[in-house]
Phi, psi and omega in degrees: 000134179295144177284147171281137178267116185246126172270118176266114188250124188207174183095239174103176186270356185277171177290352178260022181308310185293326179292322175299318178297319179296321175298319178301319178300318178296318180292317179300325181287327190258339188295143185285107183288345176283341183253335188228140166260122187256132172247105180280118177244117179262149173249121181291170178296341176268355177097010178278138176270117183236151176278120184261163176286142178276071186221101183298332182294335178295339187241026176293144182275097180252116182304333181278342182206092183291139183290153176205162175270121180256141180293110181261008177092346177282159174222121178271135181244127179284164177306147182283341177203174180286357179276357180225151173242019184280131174257138180232159178223141173250127178218194183299334181274353181119207182253132180215161181272142172258004178094175178280137183269133175272322182197148176254136179247091181275103179257063183255137179247139176089193184292159180062039179175312178266353191258011179100350182290308179293323177300322176295320176301314182293324175297319182297321182266001172075030179261130174297149180212160179277142170097195188287153178280189185299310186295307182297323179297316180294317179297311184297331181286332185259110185297324179295314181293319178303311181298319181297316180294314181296318179298320178295335178271005178082020180259130185286134176229164179289142176302146183207164172229135180254130187237149167231160178299320181296318178296318179297318181292326183288323183209073184300325182293320179299311183288332175294317178296314182297319181293315182292338178294343178288337184080168179255151355281164174230161171251136176252125188224142166297142181295326185232077174201158180230188178058025180062019176291130178078010183264137178226138171269127182248119179252349176226136183298336179295343180265359186295315184300318180295320179295321178298320179297320178299316182289319180294339175293339180262329185204155180279350177239136187228143175254139165248123193231137176300135174288133180257128178272115181174176178282140179270114185239141179226150173212159181261149177236137176231132170284138177281174181287338175260140181304133178089354181267105183240131178246148178236134182285176166291174187256151170242161181233139174258115180253113181259121184241332185232019181222166178292323180195178182280084189267183184301314182298321179290325183290320192234340186249017174059033177291148183286168173099006180223137176233132176258123184242123178215122007281151176289150180279090179235146173290163182301319180292321179295316179296318179300316181293318177301314181295324177295315181294319180298318179295318179296319180295318178300314181290328182296324180271001182077036186299146175219145174084280186202163171193160168243128180254122181255131182224164167250134174260108181256181177294341180259353180135202185266138174238121182283130179264319186198150168242107186264113187277347168220082186292164171310131192231016173293158184304336181260002179292161184294323182301303177294330179295318178298320180287326176300317180282355173260004175102012182239114181289167180301311176298322178293325177295318176299315178304314184295317180296318178295316180299320178294317178299317178295316181296319179294321178297324181287334178286000000 
């Protein structure tokens, strides 16, 4: 059987560049080389598409030296129109073909990749790709829009206020009243960032301005959100190969014991004070309800391919925190761990995502 030619697209211009590279290392290490020919394409922090080495060790997640895509002088060129699937590269030896692409696997986190921008590029040139489309990617990236859509679908979310610098400057007293009505503590978050980048927990109103500055450094729109008291539960969602076939994994739990919250260092740099438990200790009815809500949330944003749905389990039920359309995908991340405990290994999960992307492209 001929191998499928897969473009693994990673890096990017967002603050989550290194996490995307670490995910690429995990995929390069695990993908079945008997089934796939992999073309690693990195995006530098400046946005250049370069041909990368097919070497997972280059992208290992080392807290002392985070991986990144360095401009090596090559330039990858996408097809000139939807009538071709040929990928080309220009390097010191000249211009050459990398062959026709069967599917692109964009494992990009954050803006300029997870937000529908790269998905739009792939749609324009007619290349099939893994994961969510333009609309779901854009919705999932923007926390304000996600909450608005989920609330409209009857799914409970934490109360929030959305701020811009212009709005604050125009009527500071109004926005101060609205923000303080949430009560303490609150979380201050950039509207369009992931991996807890730019997030601060505020327990005193005197700390709010500093937290806003941290968040505004990441995005021009910021959310102030009520802190929800409850267990942090996550589960994975996969689109099936047939339209309308959606599966939800078992659940995992994030137990925070020595930190304010599950921040970037705890997620990726092995900082202490956090334990990931999978499967989570849930009753049969609780798991069923969580899976029902996760499926509804996925469908509400127009999800395709995959997502991780994060919720809080409170005394009154589940509150959805986020729908992540390209979740952390390193072998130890919660998304693959939940699927592993649901009977799908990391290489099998990669197979399934690629198969769904190819099938959707053929439709």
